[in-house]
Every structure is written in C-alpha cells, then in structure tokens.
C-alpha positions as CSV (number, residue, x, y, z in Angstrom):
1,M,92.0,83.4,106.9
2,T,95.0,85.7,107.7
3,S,94.8,89.4,107.8
4,S,98.2,89.2,104.8
5,V,96.2,86.4,102.7
6,L,93.1,88.7,102.7
7,T,95.0,92.0,101.9
8,I,96.8,89.8,99.1
9,I,93.5,88.9,97.6
10,I,91.9,91.9,97.7
11,A,94.9,93.7,95.8
12,V,94.8,91.2,93.2
13,V,90.9,92.2,92.8
14,I,91.9,95.8,92.6
15,L,94.5,94.9,90.3
16,L,92.1,92.9,88.2
17,L,89.4,95.5,87.9
18,L,92.1,98.1,86.8
19,V,93.5,96.2,84.1
20,A,89.9,95.3,83.0
21,T,89.4,99.0,82.9
22,I,92.8,99.7,80.7
23,I,91.6,97.5,78.4
24,L,88.3,97.9,78.0
25,R,88.9,101.9,77.4
26,K,92.1,101.7,75.6
27,N,90.3,102.3,72.3
28,R,87.7,105.2,73.8
29,K,88.9,108.6,74.4
30,T,86.4,110.1,76.6
31,P,86.2,113.9,77.0
32,T,86.6,115.4,80.2
33,N,84.2,115.9,82.7
34,Y,84.9,119.2,84.1
35,K,81.4,119.3,86.1
36,S,82.6,116.5,87.8
37,F,85.7,118.3,89.2
38,F,83.3,120.9,90.1
39,I,80.8,118.6,92.3
40,I,84.1,117.0,94.0
41,G,85.8,119.8,94.9
42,I,82.1,120.7,96.4
43,I,82.4,117.5,98.3
44,W,86.2,117.8,99.9
45,I,85.6,120.9,101.1
46,P,83.5,120.3,103.7
47,L,85.2,116.8,104.1
48,G,88.6,118.7,104.5
49,I,87.2,120.6,107.7
50,A,84.8,118.2,109.2
51,T,88.1,116.0,109.2
52,Q,90.7,118.5,109.9
53,N,92.9,117.4,106.9
54,Y,93.6,120.7,105.2
55,A,94.9,118.4,102.0
56,F,91.1,118.1,101.1
57,F,90.1,121.5,101.7
58,V,92.9,122.8,99.7
59,L,92.3,120.1,96.6
60,G,88.5,121.1,97.0
61,A,88.9,124.6,96.3
62,L,91.2,123.7,93.4
63,F,88.9,121.1,91.6
64,I,86.4,124.1,92.1
65,L,88.3,126.4,90.6
66,Y,89.4,123.9,87.9
67,G,86.0,123.1,87.8
68,L,84.5,126.9,87.3
69,L,87.3,128.3,84.9
70,N,86.2,125.1,82.5
71,K,82.2,126.0,83.0
72,S,81.6,127.2,79.1
73,K,82.9,123.3,78.4
74,W,80.2,121.5,80.9
75,K,77.9,119.4,78.8
76,D,74.5,118.4,80.0
77,Y,74.6,114.2,80.1
78,P,71.7,112.0,79.2
79,K,69.1,111.1,81.8
80,W,68.8,107.7,83.0
81,K,66.2,106.8,80.8
82,E,67.6,108.4,77.8
83,L,70.6,106.0,78.5
84,P,71.4,103.4,75.7
85,P,70.5,99.5,77.6
86,E,74.2,98.4,77.2
87,L,75.5,101.6,78.9
88,K,72.5,101.4,82.0
89,R,73.9,97.5,82.1
90,I,77.7,98.8,82.6
91,K,76.4,101.7,84.9
92,I,74.7,98.9,87.2
93,I,77.2,96.5,87.4
94,T,79.8,99.1,88.4
95,L,77.6,100.4,90.8
96,I,76.6,96.8,92.4
97,V,80.9,96.2,92.2
98,L,81.5,99.1,94.1
99,S,78.3,98.6,96.5
100,V,79.7,95.3,97.7
101,I,83.6,96.7,98.1
102,L,82.3,99.1,100.4
103,L,80.1,96.8,102.6
104,A,83.0,94.1,102.6
105,G,85.3,97.2,103.7
106,I,82.8,98.5,106.5
107,V,82.5,94.8,107.4
108,F,86.3,94.5,107.7
109,Y,86.9,97.5,109.3
110,F,84.0,96.6,112.2
111,L,85.7,92.9,112.4
112,Y,89.2,93.7,112.6
C-alpha cells in the first residue's frame, strides 16, 4: 500500500468517526466540564516547556485560568462503579478505538 492510499483510508476513518459522533450527540446537550480545562492546562504547560513550544505553554495557562475562573461550576462526576452499564460500554469502546489509533500511529511512525 502506498502512503497516499493509507492517508486517504485514515482520513476517511476519522471523518466517519466524526460524523458518527455528531449524529449521536445531536439531541444531547452536555454541560461544559470546566475541571477538564484545568487538567488539560496542567498537562500542556510542562509539555510546552519541554518541547519549547510556547503556544502550548500559553494555551495551557489560559486553560488553567479558564478552569479556575469557573471552579464554582466544577461537578463531581460518578465513579466507574456508579456508571450505568451502557455508559461503561461506550467508554470501553472509546478507549479501545483511541488505543488502536495511538498504536497505529506509533507503528507507522517507526515503519515509515
């Protein structure tokens, strides 16, 4: 397989996942998780410093600020054992799909 065919296949799979996500979330309005913004900021600041990519550093600082400004809206989300079986299944499938994509990316990085 040539790299252009592989690129097209990956793009189509990503596009299909995006369309499926949009269709499944169309009727559901989920609240903003401000705690996630804070956590992303905590991760991005050292990443920006380590890679000398100061855009990550600045965005990380902004995410932390945004999360802290809305700290009163942080919610305690249910633990794994408190989740309904359907939501557990969705989270497991999502984790598996993302792990496969990550593994494929690592393999293709070292092979090509």
